[in-house]
TORKOL-4160 file (C-alpha; in steps of 0.2 Angstrom, whole numbers, padded with zeros to 4 digits, m for minus):
354
<pt num="1" X="0067" Y="0162" Z="0030"/>
<pt num="2" X="0061" Y="0149" Z="0015"/>
<pt num="3" X="0052" Y="0132" Z="0022"/>
<pt num="4" X="0055" Y="0119" Z="0009"/>
<pt num="5" X="0038" Y="0114" Z="0002"/>
<pt num="6" X="0037" Y="0094" Z="0002"/>
<pt num="7" X="0023" Y="0083" Z="m0003"/>
<pt num="8" X="0020" Y="0070" Z="0008"/>
<pt num="9" X="0011" Y="0053" Z="0000"/>
<pt num="10" X="0000" Y="0040" Z="0009"/>
<pt num="11" X="0006" Y="0027" Z="0003"/>
<pt num="12" X="m0006" Y="0011" Z="0004"/>
<pt num="13" X="m0021" Y="0018" Z="0015"/>
<pt num="14" X="m0022" Y="0001" Z="0022"/>
<pt num="15" X="m0006" Y="0003" Z="0032"/>
<pt num="16" X="0001" Y="0014" Z="0045"/>
<pt num="17" X="0004" Y="0027" Z="0030"/>
<pt num="18" X="m0012" Y="0038" Z="0038"/>
<pt num="19" X="m0007" Y="0037" Z="0053"/>
<pt num="20" X="0008" Y="0040" Z="0056"/>
<pt num="21" X="0007" Y="0058" Z="0045"/>
<pt num="22" X="m0007" Y="0064" Z="0059"/>
<pt num="23" X="0004" Y="0056" Z="0074"/>
<pt num="24" X="0019" Y="0067" Z="0065"/>
<pt num="25" X="0009" Y="0082" Z="0062"/>
<pt num="26" X="0004" Y="0090" Z="0077"/>
<pt num="27" X="0026" Y="0090" Z="0081"/>
<pt num="28" X="0027" Y="0106" Z="0081"/>
<pt num="29" X="0046" Y="0108" Z="0077"/>
<pt num="30" X="0042" Y="0101" Z="0062"/>
<pt num="31" X="0033" Y="0116" Z="0055"/>
<pt num="32" X="0046" Y="0127" Z="0060"/>
<pt num="33" X="0059" Y="0119" Z="0048"/>
<pt num="34" X="0048" Y="0116" Z="0036"/>
<pt num="35" X="0028" Y="0119" Z="0024"/>
<pt num="36" X="0022" Y="0100" Z="0023"/>
<pt num="37" X="0006" Y="0094" Z="0013"/>
<pt num="38" X="m0002" Y="0079" Z="0009"/>
<pt num="39" X="m0007" Y="0068" Z="m0009"/>
<pt num="40" X="m0017" Y="0055" Z="m0007"/>
<pt num="41" X="m0039" Y="0055" Z="m0006"/>
<pt num="42" X="m0041" Y="0066" Z="0010"/>
<pt num="43" X="m0055" Y="0053" Z="0017"/>
<pt num="44" X="m0042" Y="0042" Z="0021"/>
<pt num="45" X="m0033" Y="0058" Z="0032"/>
<pt num="46" X="m0049" Y="0062" Z="0038"/>
<pt num="47" X="m0051" Y="0043" Z="0047"/>
<pt num="48" X="m0034" Y="0043" Z="0053"/>
<pt num="49" X="m0039" Y="0060" Z="0062"/>
<pt num="50" X="m0053" Y="0053" Z="0070"/>
<pt num="51" X="m0045" Y="0036" Z="0076"/>
<pt num="52" X="m0032" Y="0048" Z="0083"/>
<pt num="53" X="m0044" Y="0058" Z="0089"/>
<pt num="54" X="m0032" Y="0074" Z="0085"/>
<pt num="55" X="m0038" Y="0092" Z="0082"/>
<pt num="56" X="m0033" Y="0092" Z="0063"/>
<pt num="57" X="m0042" Y="0099" Z="0050"/>
<pt num="58" X="m0039" Y="0090" Z="0034"/>
<pt num="59" X="m0040" Y="0105" Z="0019"/>
<pt num="60" X="m0043" Y="0096" Z="0000"/>
<pt num="61" X="m0032" Y="0109" Z="m0008"/>
<pt num="62" X="m0031" Y="0110" Z="m0030"/>
<pt num="63" X="m0010" Y="0115" Z="m0029"/>
<pt num="64" X="0003" Y="0115" Z="m0020"/>
<pt num="65" X="0006" Y="0134" Z="m0021"/>
<pt num="66" X="m0011" Y="0134" Z="m0010"/>
<pt num="67" X="m0004" Y="0126" Z="0007"/>
<pt num="68" X="m0006" Y="0134" Z="0024"/>
<pt num="69" X="0002" Y="0119" Z="0036"/>
<pt num="70" X="m0002" Y="0123" Z="0053"/>
<pt num="71" X="m0003" Y="0111" Z="0066"/>
<pt num="72" X="m0021" Y="0111" Z="0067"/>
<pt num="73" X="m0023" Y="0111" Z="0046"/>
<pt num="74" X="m0018" Y="0098" Z="0037"/>
<pt num="75" X="m0018" Y="0104" Z="0018"/>
<pt num="76" X="m0021" Y="0087" Z="0005"/>
<pt num="77" X="m0020" Y="0089" Z="m0014"/>
<pt num="78" X="m0031" Y="0072" Z="m0022"/>
<pt num="79" X="m0024" Y="0058" Z="m0033"/>
<pt num="80" X="m0031" Y="0042" Z="m0039"/>
<pt num="81" X="m0048" Y="0038" Z="m0035"/>
<pt num="82" X="m0062" Y="0037" Z="m0024"/>
<pt num="83" X="m0056" Y="0020" Z="m0023"/>
<pt num="84" X="m0042" Y="0023" Z="m0012"/>
<pt num="85" X="m0054" Y="0028" Z="0001"/>
<pt num="86" X="m0066" Y="0008" Z="0000"/>
<pt num="87" X="m0047" Y="m0001" Z="0001"/>
<pt num="88" X="m0051" Y="m0012" Z="0017"/>
<pt num="89" X="m0038" Y="m0008" Z="0036"/>
<pt num="90" X="m0025" Y="m0021" Z="0036"/>
<pt num="91" X="m0027" Y="m0032" Z="0021"/>
<pt num="92" X="m0016" Y="m0034" Z="0001"/>
<pt num="93" X="m0030" Y="m0026" Z="m0012"/>
<pt num="94" X="m0027" Y="m0019" Z="m0027"/>
<pt num="95" X="m0035" Y="m0002" Z="m0023"/>
<pt num="96" X="m0023" Y="0001" Z="m0011"/>
<pt num="97" X="m0007" Y="m0002" Z="m0022"/>
<pt num="98" X="m0015" Y="0010" Z="m0037"/>
<pt num="99" X="m0015" Y="0022" Z="m0022"/>
<pt num="100" X="m0001" Y="0022" Z="m0017"/>
<pt num="101" X="0007" Y="0021" Z="m0033"/>
<pt num="102" X="m0006" Y="0034" Z="m0039"/>
<pt num="103" X="0002" Y="0050" Z="m0024"/>
<pt num="104" X="0020" Y="0040" Z="m0029"/>
<pt num="105" X="0017" Y="0048" Z="m0048"/>
<pt num="106" X="0010" Y="0062" Z="m0044"/>
<pt num="107" X="0024" Y="0069" Z="m0028"/>
<pt num="108" X="0035" Y="0066" Z="m0042"/>
<pt num="109" X="0030" Y="0075" Z="m0056"/>
<pt num="110" X="0026" Y="0091" Z="m0045"/>
<pt num="111" X="0045" Y="0089" Z="m0036"/>
<pt num="112" X="0051" Y="0088" Z="m0055"/>
<pt num="113" X="0045" Y="0102" Z="m0064"/>
<pt num="114" X="0049" Y="0112" Z="m0047"/>
<pt num="115" X="0034" Y="0116" Z="m0037"/>
<pt num="116" X="0036" Y="0105" Z="m0022"/>
<pt num="117" X="0056" Y="0104" Z="m0017"/>
<pt num="118" X="0056" Y="0088" Z="m0009"/>
<pt num="119" X="0045" Y="0072" Z="m0006"/>
<pt num="120" X="0043" Y="0061" Z="0009"/>
<pt num="121" X="0033" Y="0045" Z="0006"/>
<pt num="122" X="0025" Y="0034" Z="0015"/>
<pt num="123" X="0026" Y="0015" Z="0014"/>
<pt num="124" X="0018" Y="0005" Z="0001"/>
<pt num="125" X="0015" Y="m0013" Z="0000"/>
<pt num="126" X="0025" Y="m0023" Z="m0012"/>
<pt num="127" X="0010" Y="m0035" Z="m0016"/>
<pt num="128" X="m0005" Y="m0024" Z="m0018"/>
<pt num="129" X="0006" Y="m0015" Z="m0031"/>
<pt num="130" X="0009" Y="m0031" Z="m0041"/>
<pt num="131" X="m0008" Y="m0033" Z="m0038"/>
<pt num="132" X="m0014" Y="m0018" Z="m0048"/>
<pt num="133" X="m0002" Y="m0020" Z="m0062"/>
<pt num="134" X="0013" Y="m0013" Z="m0056"/>
<pt num="135" X="0026" Y="m0026" Z="m0057"/>
<pt num="136" X="0040" Y="m0014" Z="m0048"/>
<pt num="137" X="0050" Y="m0021" Z="m0032"/>
<pt num="138" X="0047" Y="m0004" Z="m0022"/>
<pt num="139" X="0047" Y="0012" Z="m0021"/>
<pt num="140" X="0068" Y="0016" Z="m0026"/>
<pt num="141" X="0062" Y="0008" Z="m0043"/>
<pt num="142" X="0046" Y="0017" Z="m0047"/>
<pt num="143" X="0056" Y="0031" Z="m0044"/>
<pt num="144" X="0071" Y="0028" Z="m0054"/>
<pt num="145" X="0057" Y="0023" Z="m0069"/>
<pt num="146" X="0047" Y="0041" Z="m0066"/>
<pt num="147" X="0065" Y="0052" Z="m0068"/>
<pt num="148" X="0070" Y="0040" Z="m0083"/>
<pt num="149" X="0084" Y="0033" Z="m0073"/>
<pt num="150" X="0089" Y="0015" Z="m0076"/>
<pt num="151" X="0089" Y="0006" Z="m0059"/>
<pt num="152" X="0106" Y="m0001" Z="m0057"/>
<pt num="153" X="0111" Y="0019" Z="m0057"/>
<pt num="154" X="0097" Y="0023" Z="m0040"/>
<pt num="155" X="0103" Y="0016" Z="m0022"/>
<pt num="156" X="0097" Y="0018" Z="m0006"/>
<pt num="157" X="0104" Y="0024" Z="0011"/>
<pt num="158" X="0097" Y="0020" Z="0028"/>
<pt num="159" X="0101" Y="0036" Z="0037"/>
<pt num="160" X="0103" Y="0039" Z="0055"/>
<pt num="161" X="0105" Y="0056" Z="0064"/>
<pt num="162" X="0116" Y="0060" Z="0080"/>
<pt num="163" X="0112" Y="0054" Z="0095"/>
<pt num="164" X="0110" Y="0036" Z="0104"/>
<pt num="165" X="0121" Y="0023" Z="0098"/>
<pt num="166" X="0128" Y="0034" Z="0081"/>
<pt num="167" X="0145" Y="0045" Z="0089"/>
<pt num="168" X="0145" Y="0050" Z="0072"/>
<pt num="169" X="0148" Y="0069" Z="0071"/>
<pt num="170" X="0132" Y="0071" Z="0059"/>
<pt num="171" X="0125" Y="0052" Z="0059"/>
<pt num="172" X="0128" Y="0036" Z="0048"/>
<pt num="173" X="0121" Y="0032" Z="0033"/>
<pt num="174" X="0122" Y="0013" Z="0025"/>
<pt num="175" X="0118" Y="0011" Z="0006"/>
<pt num="176" X="0115" Y="m0004" Z="m0003"/>
<pt num="177" X="0122" Y="m0011" Z="m0019"/>
<pt num="178" X="0109" Y="m0022" Z="m0022"/>
<pt num="179" X="0088" Y="m0022" Z="m0014"/>
<pt num="180" X="0075" Y="m0028" Z="m0018"/>
<pt num="181" X="0079" Y="m0045" Z="m0025"/>
<pt num="182" X="0080" Y="m0063" Z="m0019"/>
<pt num="183" X="0098" Y="m0066" Z="m0010"/>
<pt num="184" X="0101" Y="m0078" Z="m0022"/>
<pt num="185" X="0103" Y="m0065" Z="m0035"/>
<pt num="186" X="0114" Y="m0055" Z="m0027"/>
<pt num="187" X="0131" Y="m0062" Z="m0032"/>
<pt num="188" X="0128" Y="m0060" Z="m0049"/>
<pt num="189" X="0120" Y="m0040" Z="m0049"/>
<pt num="190" X="0138" Y="m0036" Z="m0041"/>
<pt num="191" X="0150" Y="m0028" Z="m0049"/>
<pt num="192" X="0164" Y="m0017" Z="m0048"/>
<pt num="193" X="0154" Y="m0004" Z="m0057"/>
<pt num="194" X="0140" Y="m0003" Z="m0047"/>
<pt num="195" X="0149" Y="m0006" Z="m0029"/>
<pt num="196" X="0159" Y="0013" Z="m0035"/>
<pt num="197" X="0143" Y="0019" Z="m0040"/>
<pt num="198" X="0135" Y="0016" Z="m0022"/>
<pt num="199" X="0150" Y="0021" Z="m0012"/>
<pt num="200" X="0152" Y="0040" Z="m0023"/>
<pt num="201" X="0133" Y="0039" Z="m0020"/>
<pt num="202" X="0137" Y="0037" Z="m0001"/>
<pt num="203" X="0150" Y="0049" Z="m0002"/>
<pt num="204" X="0141" Y="0061" Z="m0011"/>
<pt num="205" X="0126" Y="0063" Z="0004"/>
<pt num="206" X="0137" Y="0059" Z="0018"/>
<pt num="207" X="0146" Y="0078" Z="0013"/>
<pt num="208" X="0130" Y="0086" Z="0011"/>
<pt num="209" X="0124" Y="0080" Z="0029"/>
<pt num="210" X="0141" Y="0088" Z="0034"/>
<pt num="211" X="0131" Y="0106" Z="0034"/>
<pt num="212" X="0134" Y="0122" Z="0045"/>
<pt num="213" X="0152" Y="0114" Z="0046"/>
<pt num="214" X="0168" Y="0116" Z="0035"/>
<pt num="215" X="0165" Y="0104" Z="0023"/>
<pt num="216" X="0183" Y="0111" Z="0010"/>
<pt num="217" X="0192" Y="0098" Z="0014"/>
<pt num="218" X="0179" Y="0086" Z="0020"/>
<pt num="219" X="0180" Y="0069" Z="0010"/>
<pt num="220" X="0168" Y="0058" Z="0020"/>
<pt num="221" X="0174" Y="0040" Z="0027"/>
<pt num="222" X="0166" Y="0027" Z="0019"/>
<pt num="223" X="0168" Y="0007" Z="0023"/>
<pt num="224" X="0162" Y="m0005" Z="0010"/>
<pt num="225" X="0157" Y="m0020" Z="0017"/>
<pt num="226" X="0162" Y="m0038" Z="0012"/>
<pt num="227" X="0151" Y="m0050" Z="0006"/>
<pt num="228" X="0155" Y="m0065" Z="0015"/>
<pt num="229" X="0159" Y="m0073" Z="0033"/>
<pt num="230" X="0175" Y="m0065" Z="0038"/>
<pt num="231" X="0177" Y="m0055" Z="0023"/>
<pt num="232" X="0178" Y="m0071" Z="0012"/>
<pt num="233" X="0192" Y="m0078" Z="0023"/>
<pt num="234" X="0207" Y="m0078" Z="0013"/>
<pt num="235" X="0194" Y="m0085" Z="0000"/>
<pt num="236" X="0190" Y="m0101" Z="0011"/>
<pt num="237" X="0172" Y="m0093" Z="0013"/>
<pt num="238" X="0168" Y="m0084" Z="m0008"/>
<pt num="239" X="0180" Y="m0074" Z="m0018"/>
<pt num="240" X="0168" Y="m0061" Z="m0021"/>
<pt num="241" X="0180" Y="m0049" Z="m0010"/>
<pt num="242" X="0196" Y="m0049" Z="m0021"/>
<pt num="243" X="0186" Y="m0055" Z="m0037"/>
<pt num="244" X="0176" Y="m0040" Z="m0037"/>
<pt num="245" X="0174" Y="m0029" Z="m0019"/>
<pt num="246" X="0192" Y="m0023" Z="m0017"/>
<pt num="247" X="0193" Y="m0019" Z="m0036"/>
<pt num="248" X="0180" Y="m0007" Z="m0034"/>
<pt num="249" X="0186" Y="0000" Z="m0018"/>
<pt num="250" X="0206" Y="0003" Z="m0026"/>
<pt num="251" X="0195" Y="0012" Z="m0039"/>
<pt num="252" X="0185" Y="0021" Z="m0031"/>
<pt num="253" X="0199" Y="0028" Z="m0018"/>
<pt num="254" X="0208" Y="0031" Z="m0037"/>
<pt num="255" X="0196" Y="0041" Z="m0041"/>
<pt num="256" X="0195" Y="0053" Z="m0025"/>
<pt num="257" X="0183" Y="0043" Z="m0011"/>
<pt num="258" X="0189" Y="0040" Z="0003"/>
<pt num="259" X="0185" Y="0023" Z="0005"/>
<pt num="260" X="0192" Y="0008" Z="0018"/>
<pt num="261" X="0189" Y="m0011" Z="0015"/>
<pt num="262" X="0182" Y="m0026" Z="0013"/>
<pt num="263" X="0177" Y="m0028" Z="0029"/>
<pt num="264" X="0167" Y="m0039" Z="0036"/>
<pt num="265" X="0150" Y="m0032" Z="0042"/>
<pt num="266" X="0150" Y="m0037" Z="0060"/>
<pt num="267" X="0165" Y="m0026" Z="0066"/>
<pt num="268" X="0161" Y="m0013" Z="0051"/>
<pt num="269" X="0145" Y="m0011" Z="0059"/>
<pt num="270" X="0151" Y="m0007" Z="0076"/>
<pt num="271" X="0166" Y="0004" Z="0070"/>
<pt num="272" X="0154" Y="0014" Z="0062"/>
<pt num="273" X="0142" Y="0015" Z="0076"/>
<pt num="274" X="0156" Y="0022" Z="0086"/>
<pt num="275" X="0158" Y="0036" Z="0072"/>
<pt num="276" X="0175" Y="0027" Z="0061"/>
<pt num="277" X="0164" Y="0032" Z="0047"/>
<pt num="278" X="0153" Y="0043" Z="0039"/>
<pt num="279" X="0143" Y="0029" Z="0026"/>
<pt num="280" X="0145" Y="0011" Z="0023"/>
<pt num="281" X="0143" Y="0003" Z="0007"/>
<pt num="282" X="0130" Y="m0013" Z="0010"/>
<pt num="283" X="0132" Y="m0026" Z="m0001"/>
<pt num="284" X="0111" Y="m0032" Z="m0001"/>
<pt num="285" X="0099" Y="m0025" Z="0010"/>
<pt num="286" X="0096" Y="m0035" Z="0023"/>
<pt num="287" X="0116" Y="m0033" Z="0028"/>
<pt num="288" X="0114" Y="m0013" Z="0029"/>
<pt num="289" X="0095" Y="m0014" Z="0035"/>
<pt num="290" X="0095" Y="m0028" Z="0050"/>
<pt num="291" X="0111" Y="m0018" Z="0058"/>
<pt num="292" X="0105" Y="0001" Z="0057"/>
<pt num="293" X="0089" Y="m0004" Z="0061"/>
<pt num="294" X="0093" Y="m0010" Z="0077"/>
<pt num="295" X="0103" Y="0005" Z="0081"/>
<pt num="296" X="0089" Y="0017" Z="0078"/>
<pt num="297" X="0075" Y="0009" Z="0070"/>
<pt num="298" X="0059" Y="0023" Z="0075"/>
<pt num="299" X="0073" Y="0037" Z="0069"/>
<pt num="300" X="0081" Y="0028" Z="0055"/>
<pt num="301" X="0077" Y="0038" Z="0037"/>
<pt num="302" X="0076" Y="0032" Z="0020"/>
<pt num="303" X="0084" Y="0041" Z="0006"/>
<pt num="304" X="0085" Y="0037" Z="m0013"/>
<pt num="305" X="0101" Y="0041" Z="m0018"/>
<pt num="306" X="0105" Y="0046" Z="m0038"/>
<pt num="307" X="0090" Y="0053" Z="m0043"/>
<pt num="308" X="0086" Y="0073" Z="m0047"/>
<pt num="309" X="0074" Y="0075" Z="m0035"/>
<pt num="310" X="0075" Y="0075" Z="m0015"/>
<pt num="311" X="0066" Y="0058" Z="m0008"/>
<pt num="312" X="0065" Y="0052" Z="0009"/>
<pt num="313" X="0053" Y="0038" Z="0019"/>
<pt num="314" X="0049" Y="0030" Z="0034"/>
<pt num="315" X="0061" Y="0016" Z="0035"/>
<pt num="316" X="0045" Y="0004" Z="0040"/>
<pt num="317" X="0034" Y="m0005" Z="0031"/>
<pt num="318" X="0014" Y="m0004" Z="0028"/>
<pt num="319" X="0015" Y="m0013" Z="0045"/>
<pt num="320" X="m0004" Y="m0020" Z="0043"/>
<pt num="321" X="0000" Y="m0032" Z="0061"/>
<pt num="322" X="m0003" Y="m0014" Z="0069"/>
<pt num="323" X="m0012" Y="m0004" Z="0054"/>
<pt num="324" X="m0027" Y="0006" Z="0060"/>
<pt num="325" X="m0029" Y="0003" Z="0077"/>
<pt num="326" X="m0021" Y="0018" Z="0085"/>
<pt num="327" X="m0004" Y="0011" Z="0088"/>
<pt num="328" X="0008" Y="0016" Z="0073"/>
<pt num="329" X="0023" Y="0024" Z="0079"/>
<pt num="330" X="0028" Y="0041" Z="0070"/>
<pt num="331" X="0046" Y="0044" Z="0074"/>
<pt num="332" X="0053" Y="0038" Z="0056"/>
<pt num="333" X="0042" Y="0049" Z="0049"/>
<pt num="334" X="0045" Y="0067" Z="0057"/>
<pt num="335" X="0064" Y="0060" Z="0054"/>
<pt num="336" X="0060" Y="0058" Z="0036"/>
<pt num="337" X="0053" Y="0073" Z="0033"/>
<pt num="338" X="0064" Y="0082" Z="0043"/>
<pt num="339" X="0080" Y="0076" Z="0032"/>
<pt num="340" X="0069" Y="0081" Z="0017"/>
<pt num="341" X="0071" Y="0096" Z="0021"/>
<pt num="342" X="0086" Y="0096" Z="0025"/>
<pt num="343" X="0093" Y="0091" Z="0013"/>
<pt num="344" X="0086" Y="0104" Z="0003"/>
<pt num="345" X="0096" Y="0116" Z="0008"/>
<pt num="346" X="0111" Y="0107" Z="0004"/>
<pt num="347" X="0103" Y="0104" Z="m0014"/>
<pt num="348" X="0120" Y="0111" Z="m0022"/>
<pt num="349" X="0129" Y="0097" Z="m0015"/>
<pt num="350" X="0120" Y="0084" Z="m0020"/>
<pt num="351" X="0126" Y="0082" Z="m0037"/>
<pt num="352" X="0126" Y="0065" Z="m0039"/>
<pt num="353" X="0141" Y="0060" Z="m0051"/>
<pt num="354" X="0142" Y="0043" Z="m0057"/>
């Protein structure tokens, strides 16, 4: 059986990324489902191995094709410079930002060339990449740039597999119309076109997650969130629902999508967790993130929608308050690598139609 080859970037070496990778590496089921390799500075990984006292040997390789991962052997492709290894722990530093940038660029190029099947990313620190001279809001926008796609054509989905508080058959995904921007900008960025595009992307990936079931007639149920409290209360609390969101829902339905909304987000997420929807479209970052992370913070996975490669990530940040203390939680990294492998098996269903 072909195991997907997944390139895992170290992210910012000052953060918890290297620890989460090392912590995930000894999880036996991970190696049953995919072949993984790290991208970054091998010395940073060796420090994490030593910190966590894991029986793992970090092996530097020259090509992804040479990766032979096991629970006790961690292949690593060197990216960037030795400055990465000099990055101080738990501090914003341009060397850490540059290391995260270099690893992501290498992994993306390998995926675009078909030399790896997917990439999974450990967290970067947005202030650190800015300090390194790369003025992007985060991974999603960097990936759009690397893939030659306009940032507004790409969306982030936070995904939680079935289990726990989520009752849907294949889990629940929340796509975001706007992402890394000040809240005051959201009102200007919302358009009918962006909402329809996000709903289409959400529907596409929700359909792909129905692997192993008959998807011939399956059209994912997508709940579209309102922006204002109580859905605007007939215009008393804002008119974006009637002026932008409802026309988007109607246009999406006319295009064949199974959309419901706009729905007040507080009750929408309760219904989604109960299994009424396969995916949700949130209007802004915290509207989707807070609700899904409350349902399963350590199992949530970030998926980039709309780019020509498969990319997943952990659903947390660099966590400088925990970094390099041996306290990092690795469950999200395990899930992110697992979901990357799962999406590879459904690649033919991931045609991002705009």
